[in-house]
C-alpha positions in Angstrom: -8.4 19.7 9.0 -8.0 17.3 11.3 -9.5 14.0 11.7 -11.1 11.3 14.2 -10.5 7.6 12.6 -12.7 4.7 12.9 -11.2 1.4 12.9 -11.8 -2.0 13.3 -10.4 -3.3 16.4 -9.6 -6.9 14.7 -6.9 -5.2 12.7 -4.8 -4.1 16.2 -6.0 -7.4 17.2 -4.0 -9.3 14.4 -1.3 -7.1 13.8 -1.2 -4.8 16.2 -1.7 -0.7 16.4 -0.2 0.2 13.2 -1.1 4.2 14.3 1.3 4.2 16.9 4.0 3.5 14.1 4.0 6.6 12.6 5.2 10.1 13.6 3.4 13.3 12.8 -0.1 12.0 12.6 -3.2 15.1 12.9 -5.8 12.6 13.8 -7.0 11.2 16.7 -7.5 7.2 16.3 -10.2 4.9 18.4 -10.7 1.5 17.6 -14.5 0.3 17.9 -15.9 -3.1 17.5 -17.1 -4.0 14.0 -17.9 -7.6 13.7 -21.6 -7.9 13.9 -24.6 -5.8 12.1 -25.4 -4.2 15.5 -22.0 -2.8 15.4 -22.4 -1.0 12.3 -25.5 0.9 13.3 -23.6 1.7 17.1 -21.0 3.0 14.3 -23.2 5.1 12.5 -25.1 7.1 15.6 -22.1 7.6 17.1 -20.3 9.4 13.6 -24.2 11.4 13.8 -24.2 12.4 16.5 -20.3 13.4 16.4 -20.3 16.8 14.8 -18.3 16.3 11.8 -18.9 17.3 8.6 -17.4 14.6 6.2 -16.9 11.1 6.3 -14.6 9.4 4.6 -14.9 5.4 3.9 -11.7 3.6 2.9 -13.2 0.2 1.4 -16.2 2.2 -0.8 -16.3 -0.8 -3.6 -18.2 -3.1 -0.5 -21.7 -3.1 -1.2 -22.7 -2.9 2.6 -20.6 -0.8 3.5 -21.2 2.0 0.6 -25.1 1.4 2.0 -24.0 2.3 4.9 -22.1 5.6 3.8 -24.8 6.3 2.3 -27.4 6.3 5.6 -25.4 9.1 6.9 -26.1 13.0 7.1 -22.5 13.8 5.6 -20.9 14.1 2.4 -18.8 11.8 1.9 -15.4 10.5 0.5 -15.2 7.1 -0.2 -11.9 5.4 -1.3 -12.5 2.8 -4.0 -9.7 0.3 -4.3 -10.9 -1.6 -7.0 -12.9 0.1 -9.7 -14.2 -3.2 -11.3 -15.7 -4.4 -8.3 -17.1 -0.6 -7.6 -19.2 -0.8 -11.0 -20.0 -4.1 -10.9 -21.9 -3.2 -7.7 -25.5 -1.4 -8.4 -25.6 -0.2 -4.9 -22.2 1.4 -5.5 -22.8 2.7 -9.0 -25.5 4.1 -7.9 -24.0 6.1 -5.3 -22.2 7.8 -8.2 -25.6 10.2 -9.2 -25.3 11.6 -5.1 -24.1 15.3 -4.7 -23.2 14.1 -1.1 -20.3 11.7 -2.9 -16.9 12.2 -4.4 -14.9 8.8 -4.9 -10.9 8.9 -4.0 -8.6 6.6 -6.4 -5.1 5.5 -5.2 -2.8 6.1 -8.3 -3.5 8.5 -11.9 -3.5 4.4 -13.5 -6.3 3.8 -11.6 -8.2 7.0 -12.3 -7.9 6.7 -16.1 -9.3 3.2 -16.0 -12.6 4.2 -13.9 -13.1 7.2 -16.3 -12.7 5.0 -19.1 -15.0 2.7 -17.9 -17.5 5.3 -16.9 -17.0 7.3 -20.5 -15.7 10.2 -18.1 -19.0 11.0 -16.9 -18.1 11.4 -13.5 -14.4 12.1 -13.5 -15.0 15.9 -11.7 -16.4 13.9 -8.7 -13.1 11.4 -8.5 -10.0 12.3 -7.0 -6.6 10.9 -6.6 -4.6 10.4 -3.2 -1.9 8.7 -3.2 -0.6 6.7 0.2 2.8 8.4 0.7 2.6 9.3 3.8 4.4 7.1 6.7 5.4 9.5 8.7 7.6 12.9 8.9 11.6 12.7 7.7 11.0 8.7 6.8 14.5 8.1 5.2 15.5 4.3 5.3 19.1 3.2 5.7 20.5 -0.3 6.9 22.5 0.2 10.2 26.5 0.0 9.7 27.3 -3.4 9.7 24.3 -5.0 8.3 23.3 -6.4 5.1 21.4 -4.8 1.9 18.2 -5.8 3.1 15.9 -5.7 0.0 12.5 -6.4 0.7 9.8 -7.8 -1.1 6.1 -6.6 0.8 3.0 -8.1 1.2 1.1 -11.5 1.7 2.9 -14.0 0.6 0.9 -15.1 -2.2 1.7 -17.1 -5.5 -0.6 -15.2 -7.9 -0.1 -11.4 -6.7 3.7 -12.0 -6.5 6.2 -14.2 -7.8 8.6 -16.1 -5.9 8.3 -19.2 -7.7 10.4 -16.9 -10.2 12.5 -15.2 -7.6 13.7 -19.0 -6.7 14.1 -20.1 -10.2 16.2 -16.6 -10.7 18.3 -17.2 -8.0 21.0 -19.7 -9.8 24.8 -20.6 -8.7 26.2 -17.1 -10.3 23.5 -14.7 -9.5 23.4 -16.5 -5.8 27.4 -15.9 -5.6 27.0 -11.6 -6.8 24.3 -11.3 -4.1 26.5 -13.1 -1.5 29.4 -11.1 -2.6 27.8 -7.8 -2.4 25.8 -8.2 0.9 22.7 -8.4 -0.5 19.9 -10.7 1.5 16.0 -10.4 0.1 13.6 -10.0 3.3 9.4 -11.5 3.1 8.4 -9.1 5.6 4.4 -10.6 5.3 2.2 -13.7 6.0 0.0 -14.9 3.2 -1.6 -18.7 2.4 1.7 -20.3 0.6 4.6 -18.6 2.9 4.4 -22.4 4.6 5.5 -23.5 0.8 7.9 -20.5 0.2 9.5 -21.6 3.3 9.8 -25.3 2.5 11.5 -24.3 -1.0 14.0 -21.8 0.3 15.4 -24.7 3.0 15.5 -27.0 0.6 17.5 -24.9 -2.0 19.6 -23.4 0.9 18.8 -20.4 0.4 18.5 -18.9 3.8 21.8 -16.6 4.2 20.2 -15.1 1.2 16.2 -15.4 1.4 14.9 -14.6 5.0 10.7 -13.4 6.3 9.9 -12.1 9.5 8.3 -14.2 11.9 5.2 -14.7 12.6 3.4 -14.0 15.7 1.1 -16.2 17.2 -2.3 -15.0 14.9 -0.2 -16.1 11.9 0.6 -12.4 10.3 4.1 -10.1 10.7 3.1 -7.6 13.4 3.6 -4.3 12.3 5.8 -3.3 14.8 8.1 -5.7 12.7 6.7 -4.5 9.6 7.6 -1.0 9.9 11.0 -1.1 11.1 12.6 -3.6 8.6 11.4 -1.1 6.5 13.1 1.2 8.2 16.3 -0.4 7.8 16.1 -1.5 4.3 18.5 -1.1 1.3 15.5 -1.3 -1.2 12.4 -2.5 -2.2 11.2 -5.1 -5.1 7.2 -5.4 -5.5 8.4 -8.6 -7.2 5.1 -8.0 -9.2 4.6 -11.2 -12.6 4.0 -10.0 -15.3 1.0 -12.3 -16.2 -0.9 -10.8 -13.5 -1.5 -6.8 -14.7 -4.4 -5.7 -12.3 -1.6 -4.1 -10.8 -0.8 -2.2 -13.4 -4.2 -1.7 -14.4 -6.7 -1.3 -12.6 -5.7 -1.7 -8.7 -2.5 -0.4 -7.1 0.7 -2.2 -5.5 0.9 -0.7 -1.9 5.0 -1.7 -2.3 4.6 1.6 -4.1 3.6 4.2 -1.9 4.9 2.4 0.8 8.5 2.9 -1.4 8.0 7.0 -1.3 6.9 6.7 2.7 9.7 5.9 3.8 12.4 7.6 1.0 13.2 3.8 -0.5 14.3 2.9 -3.9 11.8 1.0 -5.7 12.7 -1.7 -8.2 10.6 -1.3 -11.1 10.3 -3.4 -14.5 9.8 -0.7 -17.6 5.4 -1.5 -17.6 4.7 -1.0 -13.9 7.8 2.4 -13.8 5.1 3.3 -17.0 1.6 3.1 -15.2 3.0 4.8 -11.5 6.2 7.4 -13.1 7.5 7.5 -9.8 11.3 7.8 -9.9 13.0 4.2 -9.3 15.7 2.2 -10.4 13.9 0.5 -14.1 15.2 -2.5 -15.2 14.3 -4.7 -17.8 11.1 -7.3 -17.0 12.8 -10.5 -15.8 13.2 -10.6 -12.2 16.9 -11.7 -13.2 17.4 -8.1 -14.5 16.0 -7.1 -11.8 18.2 -8.2 -9.0 21.1 -7.5 -11.1 20.2 -4.3 -10.9 20.4 -4.9 -7.3 23.9 -6.0 -7.5 24.6 -2.9 -9.5 23.1 -0.4 -7.1 26.1 1.7 -5.2 25.6 4.0 -2.1 26.1 7.0 -4.5 23.0 5.8 -6.5 21.3 4.9 -4.0 21.4 7.7 -2.8 21.2 9.9 -5.3 17.7 7.8 -6.1 16.3 8.1 -2.0 16.8 12.3 -2.9 14.3 11.8 -5.9 12.3 9.7 -3.8 11.7 11.9 -1.1 11.3 14.8 -3.5 8.8 13.0 -5.4 6.7 12.0 -1.5 6.7 15.5 -0.9 5.1 17.2 -4.1 2.2 13.9 -3.8 1.6 15.1 -0.1 1.1 18.6 -1.6 -1.1 17.6 -4.5 -3.2 15.5 -2.0 -3.9 18.7 -0.3 -5.3 19.9 -3.1 -6.9 17.1 -4.4 -8.8 16.9 -0.8 -9.6 20.7 -1.2 -11.1 20.0 -4.3 -13.2 17.4 -3.2 -14.7 18.5 0.3 -14.5 22.3 1.3 -14.9 21.2 5.1 -13.0 22.3 7.8 -13.3 19.0 9.3 -13.1 15.7 8.4 -13.7 12.6 10.1 -12.4 8.6 8.9 -13.1 5.1 9.5 -11.1 2.4 9.0 -12.0 -0.6 7.8 -9.0 -2.6 6.1 -7.8 -5.8 7.1 
């Protein structure tokens, strides 16, 4: 199986070329303009004339994208990030009746939720493909003498991640233990609440314990800096609020497959751990408990956990191959990415 990948050029303009950061791909990547309706028409013609055997669409819960994909004369695999949005769209939901359509979700708990919502009517047409590939042989390790950087990934959004709870958990005693352990929390995304977070870090004199990667002129952290930070991290902490459950119910947090892809220990509360079932440093539900768990993570324990995560990643990639083989018998695949 080989792939030709079409990606919206706006992605490269905003954050850089993510594919240049990942080694070991069996794909030809082409950036294309997708900003107007005519651009979709041109892309459709290009794919229709390309001699491809199947089409993977990475955002199938968007109604316009689903309608465009169904116009192609190819078998379609549609990645469904949000089953609720997908099933609320008449156009998306009706696509389930197409013989040539198969759906992909990104974690087992999302498949379970989808099948519950549809009473199992389409369970054979839905597959799980975990997005754990970030290059061959990735195993993150801090350089000698560097701080133990714990990555908080994704955008700074106070609804989807509990940054305010994190600041409350950084009391004097815990700050002293973090500093003594050489642990630094590193925020590696932009986002709508980033300026507010920066102000609170400065006001509370936390800049030696909580750092943020610089933003580019587009207001985003470039992929080159994002990936470099992950490759040199000590651990990753999703910081998911307990009072906002979608990432444990019908969506995924990218933090967990990212941790697996980079061979990074991931800190999870018991609820999240029970949903994803991946090797993790599992702690009680509070942010304080997660930080205390990180403080107690010795190099030997970290090394053992990394071994488990790398093994899980290898098994997940094998499962992905099997699942794609079940969903598609074609020998060639064309993938179109329009992710932000």
